[in-house]
C-alpha positions in Angstrom: 0.0 0.1 0.0 1.2 3.4 -0.5 -0.1 7.1 0.7 -1.6 7.7 -2.5 -3.8 4.6 -2.7 -5.1 5.1 1.0 -5.9 8.8 0.3 -7.7 8.0 -3.0 -10.0 5.3 -0.8 -10.6 7.5 2.0 -11.9 10.5 -0.4 -13.9 7.8 -2.5 -15.6 7.0 1.2 -16.2 10.5 1.6 -17.7 11.3 -1.8 -19.1 7.8 -3.1 -18.4 9.0 -6.5 -15.4 8.4 -8.6 -16.1 11.5 -10.7 -16.0 13.7 -7.4 -13.2 12.0 -6.0 -11.0 12.7 -9.1 -12.0 16.3 -8.9 -11.2 16.8 -5.6 -7.7 14.9 -5.8 -7.2 16.9 -9.4 -6.6 13.4 -10.8 -8.0 11.7 -13.9 -10.7 9.0 -13.4 -8.9 6.4 -14.9 -6.2 7.3 -12.2 -8.6 7.1 -9.4 -10.0 3.8 -10.8 -6.2 2.3 -11.1 -5.6 3.1 -7.4 -8.7 1.8 -6.1 -8.0 -1.6 -7.9 -4.3 -1.6 -7.0 -5.4 -1.1 -3.4 -7.8 -3.8 -3.6 -5.6 -6.4 -5.3 -2.9 -5.7 -2.8 -5.6 -6.4 0.0 -7.2 -9.2 -1.9 -10.4 -7.8 -0.9 -13.4 -6.1 -2.8 -13.7 -2.4 -1.1 -16.5 -1.0 -3.0 -19.5 -2.1 -5.2 -20.0 -0.7 -8.6 -23.6 -0.9 -9.7 -24.0 -0.6 -13.5 -26.1 2.6 -14.1 -25.6 4.1 -10.8 -23.2 7.2 -10.4 -22.8 6.5 -6.8 -20.8 3.8 -5.3 -21.2 1.8 -1.9 -18.6 0.2 0.3 -18.8 -3.8 0.9 -18.6 -5.0 4.4 -14.8 -5.4 4.3 -14.6 -1.9 2.7 -16.4 -0.4 6.1 -14.0 -2.5 8.2 -10.9 -1.2 6.3 -11.9 2.7 6.8 -10.6 3.1 10.4 -7.7 1.0 9.2 -6.9 3.3 6.5 -7.4 6.5 8.6 -5.0 5.0 11.1 -2.4 4.4 8.3 -2.7 7.9 7.2 -2.1 9.0 10.9 1.0 6.7 11.2 2.6 7.8 7.8 2.1 11.4 8.9 3.9 10.5 12.1 6.7 9.2 10.6 7.1 12.1 8.3 7.2 14.3 11.6 9.8 11.9 13.0 11.9 12.3 9.6 12.0 16.1 9.8 10.8 16.2 13.2 12.4 17.6 15.7 12.1 18.8 19.1 9.1 21.5 18.3 5.9 20.2 19.2 2.8 20.5 16.9 -0.9 20.8 17.4 -3.6 21.6 14.6 -6.9 22.9 16.1 -10.1 23.3 14.0 -12.7 25.7 15.5 -15.8 27.5 14.1 -15.0 31.4 14.3 -16.7 32.7 17.0 -15.2 30.0 19.4 -11.7 30.8 18.2 -12.3 34.5 18.5 -14.5 34.7 21.7 -13.9 31.6 23.6 -10.2 30.5 22.9 -8.4 33.6 21.9 -7.0 34.4 25.4 -5.9 30.8 25.8 -3.9 31.0 22.4 -2.2 34.1 23.8 -1.4 32.1 27.0 -0.1 29.2 24.9 2.3 31.7 22.9 3.4 33.0 25.9 4.0 29.7 27.9 4.8 27.2 25.1 7.5 28.6 23.1 8.3 25.5 21.1 4.9 24.4 20.4 3.7 25.2 16.8 0.0 26.0 16.6 -1.8 25.5 13.7 -5.7 27.3 14.1 -8.1 26.7 11.5 -11.6 28.1 11.1 -14.2 25.9 9.6 -18.0 25.4 10.0 -18.7 22.6 12.4 -19.7 19.9 9.9 -16.3 20.5 8.0 -14.5 20.4 11.4 -16.1 16.8 12.1 -14.8 15.6 8.4 -11.1 17.0 8.9 -11.0 15.4 12.1 -12.2 12.1 10.8 -9.3 12.3 8.2 -6.6 13.2 11.1 -6.2 16.5 9.3 -6.3 18.3 12.6 -6.0 16.8 16.3 -8.9 18.6 18.1 -11.9 20.5 17.0 -14.5 22.8 18.7 -18.2 23.0 17.5 -21.6 23.9 18.6 -23.3 21.0 16.8 -23.1 17.6 18.1 -23.1 15.2 15.2 -23.1 11.5 14.8 -19.7 10.4 13.5 -18.8 6.8 14.4 -14.7 7.7 15.2 -15.4 10.8 16.8 -16.2 11.5 20.7 -17.7 14.8 22.0 -17.5 16.3 25.4 -19.2 19.5 26.5 -16.9 22.1 27.6 -18.9 25.2 28.1 -22.8 26.0 28.5 -23.5 29.8 28.0 -26.5 31.6 28.7 -28.2 34.0 25.9 -28.8 37.5 26.4 -30.1 40.4 24.1 -27.7 42.9 22.6 -28.9 46.3 21.4 -27.2 49.4 20.1 -26.9 51.9 23.2 -28.4 54.7 21.1 -32.5 53.9 21.0 -32.1 50.6 23.3 -35.1 49.4 25.2 -33.3 50.1 28.7 -34.8 47.4 30.4 -33.2 44.5 32.8 -35.3 41.9 30.7 -37.1 42.4 27.3 -39.3 40.2 25.7 -38.7 39.4 21.9 -42.5 40.7 21.4 -41.2 44.2 22.1 -38.5 44.1 19.4 -38.8 44.9 16.0 -38.3 41.8 13.9 -37.0 43.7 11.1 -33.9 44.9 12.9 -32.8 41.6 13.9 -29.4 40.1 13.1 -29.4 36.3 13.4 -26.8 33.6 14.0 -28.3 30.3 14.4 -26.2 29.0 17.3 -27.3 25.5 17.5 -30.4 23.4 16.7 -32.1 24.1 20.0 -31.9 27.8 19.5 -33.2 27.6 16.0 -36.3 25.6 17.4 -36.7 28.0 20.2 -36.5 31.2 17.6 -39.1 29.6 15.5 -41.6 29.0 18.6 -40.9 32.6 19.9 -40.2 34.9 16.8 -42.4 33.2 14.1 -41.5 30.1 11.8 -42.1 32.5 8.7 -40.2 35.6 10.4 -37.2 35.8 8.8 -34.5 38.1 10.2 -33.3 40.9 8.1 -29.5 39.7 8.2 -28.3 36.1 9.0 -24.2 36.0 9.5 -21.7 33.1 10.4 -18.7 34.9 11.8 -17.9 37.3 14.5 -16.6 40.0 12.2 -19.9 40.3 10.4 -21.6 40.4 13.9 -19.6 43.3 15.0 -19.8 45.0 11.4 -23.7 45.0 11.4 -24.2 45.7 15.2 -22.1 49.0 14.6 -23.3 49.9 11.2 -27.0 49.1 10.9 -28.2 49.5 14.5 -29.7 45.9 14.7 -30.3 43.8 18.0 -29.2 40.2 18.5 -29.5 37.5 20.7 -26.2 35.8 21.7 -24.4 33.7 24.0 -22.4 35.5 26.9 -18.8 35.0 25.4 -20.2 36.9 22.3 -21.8 39.7 24.4 -18.4 40.4 26.5 -16.5 40.5 23.2 -18.9 43.2 21.6 -19.0 45.2 24.7 -15.3 45.7 24.6 -15.5 47.4 21.4 -19.0 48.8 20.9 -21.5 51.1 22.9 -24.2 48.4 23.4 -27.0 47.8 26.0 -27.2 44.2 27.0 -30.4 42.7 28.9 -31.8 39.3 29.7 -34.3 37.6 27.9 -38.1 38.1 29.6 -40.1 35.5 27.2 -41.8 32.8 29.6 -39.3 30.1 27.9 -35.7 31.1 27.8 -33.4 30.6 25.0 -31.6 27.3 25.4 -28.2 27.6 26.8 -25.7 27.3 24.0 -23.3 24.6 24.3 -19.7 24.2 23.1 -18.2 20.7 22.4 -14.5 19.6 22.2 -14.5 16.6 19.7 -11.6 14.4 19.2 -10.8 11.0 17.1 -11.2 7.8 18.7 -7.9 6.9 17.2 -5.8 9.8 17.7 -2.3 10.3 16.3 0.2 9.2 18.3 2.8 11.8 17.7 0.4 14.5 18.8 -1.8 12.6 21.6 0.5 14.3 24.4 0.1 17.7 23.2 -3.8 17.5 22.9 -3.9 16.2 26.4 -1.7 19.0 27.5 -3.8 21.4 25.7 -7.1 20.0 27.3 -5.4 20.5 30.7 -4.6 24.2 30.2 -8.4 24.5 28.6 -10.0 23.5 31.5 -7.8 25.7 33.7 -8.6 28.5 31.3 -12.4 27.7 31.2 -12.8 27.6 35.0 -10.9 31.3 35.6 -12.8 33.0 32.9 -16.2 35.1 34.0 -19.0 34.0 32.0 -21.4 35.8 33.8 -22.9 39.2 32.9 -21.6 42.1 34.7 
């Protein structure tokens, strides 16, 4: 087996399509098919079934069993590369959503850069579902997401639960400790669907067919529209604190009979982690737990 054959197989597992695999790897379709056949011949097992007339392919039972083996093979290959070029420096690759990176973990990253001078941090920002895919392929060592998805080879643990608050521009705000969403102009809402539970709550209390004027997916866009468009937003405390540090805003609790559900941030890890970076992940987790404990996650 070689790295090219294994990577091609894992891309086929992801796309379930030879054409898309070829496009993603910038290869010709015959090359993809040749690599797959070569791998099957070497293993002497059939990994996929090819149904005539169907574009998508399916894994055989043996193919399903081979997936975690292939992922571990890739991980070991990368570890050998690190040993060959590797050195005394330590490496850690973290995948996270934009808002987690900027409003929850940024302070921890600063501490690591000061205390761990021989640690090379590779910080990547993606959507939650992308982070799961990257972790499953061992492209990252650890991830942080808002959505708990079912992946066979990934385990998740909740690390932070945050209460939700109302953020309004200071000028023209409803200056009350608690504000019911019925008091707010729905046409001036800035919306980010924090997780599935929040989206369900939002539909129940803001109206299923009442679409927010602007939907965003990054902290930078939140800051831009809160400052330039004078919109209001329902957000977790980490976002509230980050916004308060830069913009004149008025923050209130939500007075609805049912409060918006707390936002949960999950740390996700692979069940078969890279041996070369496992210790760095464990060291990072120790620092993460201590960092979150000393942070003030209450409205002040």
